[in-house]
TORBA-214029 format. One record per residue (C-alpha): y, z, x. Coordinates in steps of 0.5 Angstrom, whole numbers, plus 500, padded with zeros to 3 digits. Layout:
! TORBA-214029
YZX/...
***
This chain:
! TORBA-214029
500500500/507498502/510506502/516506499/516499496/521498490/518496484/522494478/520495471/523490466/521493459/525495452/521501451/524507454/517511454/513505457/519505463/519512464/511513464/510507469/516510473/512516474/506513475/509509481/513515484/506518484/503513488/509513493/513507490/521507489/521505481/527501478/528500471/532496466/531495459/534488459/533481463/541481465/541488467/534487471/537480474/544484476/540490479/536485484/543483487/543490489/536492491/531489495/525489490/518488492/515487485/518486478/514488472/517484466/515484459/514478455/519480450/526482451/532483447/536479451/532473454/524472454/520475460/519467462/526466463/527472467/521470472/524463473/531466475/528471479/524466483/530462484/535467486/530472490/524468491/520473496/520478489/513478486/513478479/507480474/508479467/507484462/505482455/502485448/499479446/493475448/497469450/494465455/499459454/505464456/500467462/499460465/507458464/508465468/504463474/507456474/514459474/511463480/509469477/503473481/499475475/500478468/497484465/496485458/499491454/496497453/496496461/489498465/493503470/488501475/488494474/496495474/496499481/491494484/495488482/502491485/498493491/496486492/502483490/506488495/501486501/502479499/509479500/509483506/504478509/508472507/514476510/510477517/508470517/515467516/517472522/511469526/513462525/520463527/518467533/513461534/519456533/524459538/518459543/517452542/525450542/526454548/520451552/521447558/515443556/515437551/512440545/510435539/506433533/504426530/500424524/493420525/497413525/501416531/508417527/512423530/513428525/516433530/519434537/522440541/529440544/526439551/522432548/528429545/533431551/528428556/527421551/534421549/532421541/536424536/532428530/534422526/531417530/525421532/523420524/519414524/518413531/511411533/507413540/506406541/514406542/514411547/507410551/507405556/503399554/498400560/497407558/497406550/489405550/488411554/492415549/489412543/482413546/483420547/486422540/480418537/475422542/478428539/478426532/470424533/469431535/468430543/469437547/476438550/476435557/483437560/490434561/491427562/497423565/501418561/506413563/511413558/518410557/525414554/530410549/533407555/526405558/526409564/519411566/517418565/510421567/507426563/501431563/499431556/494436553/492434545/488438540/487435533/490440527/485441521/487443514/481444509/476442514/480435515/484433521/491431519/495432525/495431532/499437537/501435544/504439550/506435555/509437562/514432565/511430572/515424574/518427580/511429582/508422581/514419585/512424590/505422590/506415590/511415596/506419600/501414598/505408601/507412607/500414608/500420613/508419614/510426610/516427613/521432610/519430603/512433604/515439608/520441603/515440597/514445592/507443592/502445597/500439601/494438606/491432610/484431611/481426616/475422615/471427620/473433615/478436619/484439616/490435620/496438616/498443611/505444609/509451609/508451601/501451602/501457607/505461602/501459596/494461600/496465606/491460610/494456616/490451620/487456625/484459619/481453616/480448621/475444617/473443610/467447611/472453613/476452607/470452602/467458605/474462605/477459598/470460594/467466597/462466591/456462593/454459586/461457585/462454591/456450590/459447584/466446587/463442593/459438588/465436584/469434590/463430592/462427586/469425585/469422592/463417590/466415584/474414585/477408588/481409594/489410592/486413585/489420584/483425583/485431579/481438579/482445577/479451581/480458582/481459589/481466593/487467598/487470604/490477601/483476597/488475590/486469586/490463583/488458579/490451582/490444580/488439586/490432586/487428591/487421593/483417599/488413603/486406605/485409612/479413609/483420610/484425604/491427602/491433597/497436593/496443590/499446584/499454582/498454575/496461574/502463570/501457565/494459565/495466563/501464558/496460555/490465555/495470552/497466546/490464545/489472545/494473540/492469535/485473534/487480536/492485534/498486538/499493538/492496539/488489542/483490537/480484533/485482528/483480520/482472522/477474528/474479523/472474518/469470523/464475525/463477518/461470516/456470522/453476521/452475513/449468515/444472520/443477514/441472509/436468514/433475516/433478510/437484513/443488511/450490514/456494512/463493512/467500512/475500511/478506513/485509512/489514516/491520511/498521511/500517517/507516514/508523515/506522523/511517523/517521519/516527523/514525530/517518530/514511530/513511538/508516537/505513531/504507535/500511540/496514535/494507532/492505539/488512540/484511534/482504535/480506542/476512539/473508534/471503539/467508543/463510537/460504535/455499538/457493542/455488537/459492532/467490530/473494530/479491526/486493525/488490518/495492519/499499518/494504519/488501516/482499520/476495518/469496521/463491521/456494522/451488522/443489523/443496519/436498516/438502510/445505507/443511510/445508517/452507515/452514512/451517519/456512522/461514517/460522518/461521526/467517525/470523520/468528525/471524531/478522527/478530526/478531533/485532536/489526539/492528546/498523546/502524552/501532552/502532544/496534540/496530534/491531528/489527523/484525518/481519514/479516508/473511508/470506504/463503505/460496502/453494503/450487503/447486498/448492494/455491493/456483494/454477498/460474501/465477506/471477501/467481496/465486501/472488504/474488496/469493495/470497501/477497499/476500492/471505495/476508500/481509495/476513491/476517497/483518497/483520490/477525491/482529496/482525502/478526509/471524506/467517505/465514499/460508498/462503493/455502489/454510489/461510485/459505480/453509478/457515478/463512474/463508468/468503470/471497465/471490468/478489470/482483466/483476469/488474474/491467474/
***
């Protein structure tokens, strides 16, 4: 629940407004009430409202008119229609106007609270998504690399400022521009072939180089990495990241023409440069090479010495040597051969290096080395953030859902069981309010770490957000196994947490759902665990509940349909 979220009640029945206001206040929400539509709309100008509960029949205007105006003026506010009539037409029209759902009067309190909670969660999720998209957009806009997208026909749909600046196109000129107008004709078949291979499901083979042309027909060499974006399982767009390597290509070509005449250009190059004779002896390394790796010619007089020191692991060294030999056999003279390896430097540190080697007409080897360690770390960070919670480092909901689907598939094949647990820290808001959000964040990190140590390596601990955690226990033999884990968790959470010398005590409420007892799919199991957790809250907190047991104990009514 989004504690403190403002809920607007629009109903001409004062008793109903008062009852619902009291109920919402008990649940930690901030209720606001209005008897008429106009008063409600005026109130929206003053307060940020998360959810509006709107009666279909008001004295001054219909509830549908109020919903329409709210979605126009305050689109983030979720609307729930309240109706005393079983009018499917009105409900459908409300949803078409943007309402989250509807509830028929007299209201089922559990259903109403569940809808409000889900509506506030969706609003928060959408807001978080917008903020994430904004951060991503700022990252793209500030990037020095060229970032772009185009449709499957090759028509550009976006270019970041760096790409537009380098190629000289405005935003207006970009629309309708095709890759055939940018990629040099000689390299267009390569670009199209790489895209086709990815559309056909070929594995990603790493970056490749293209010669492109600016608006003024100036040559621009780029190193390109692309991936196909899918929607509903179907490819719809290609995303590319390109680095302007024009200067590096010019350097390589000049060095190729001049053969071994390196001069000042090579010595001052920001890349490491090495020349290797036909007999395998290292004849030259520039100052950047020494700075990059720490090795001098005295340290690595031959290729054998280089491979022994740069790749101390014998198995990895064999792989590297095999790749180099294969490239030498297959490549034409004058053809640049790119390879990326992890190199052990003289000080024992490791760097990810992109090598570009070429065999000169003389038979000598010329190698350019670029340290891409920072770029690789940034790429790994971005990939990790996509599947892990930024605060705790635990798997996020996306990764949890993936693992849950795999576990369910295995359980179906083997006829086994698995458990989904959802736990919520009791009165976590009090920790934030009394000790501050920094301590609250430290507590969440400590809880995540403690949960991880309690469970098996095959189990998954996920932070859903706020103070809620999801647990996946695959391969359990019976429900009792989940009970024992739940008891260990309850005991472990009760133990005080040492946060920078401050002892903090909390408890937790935990809900359990078992496959197949409570559901056959992931969404149902998470939902049932959520319901069980809220029953644990209602039963005094600091306990756990199994959904199936609750259903046997309590005569529950089915919730109304939600559109």
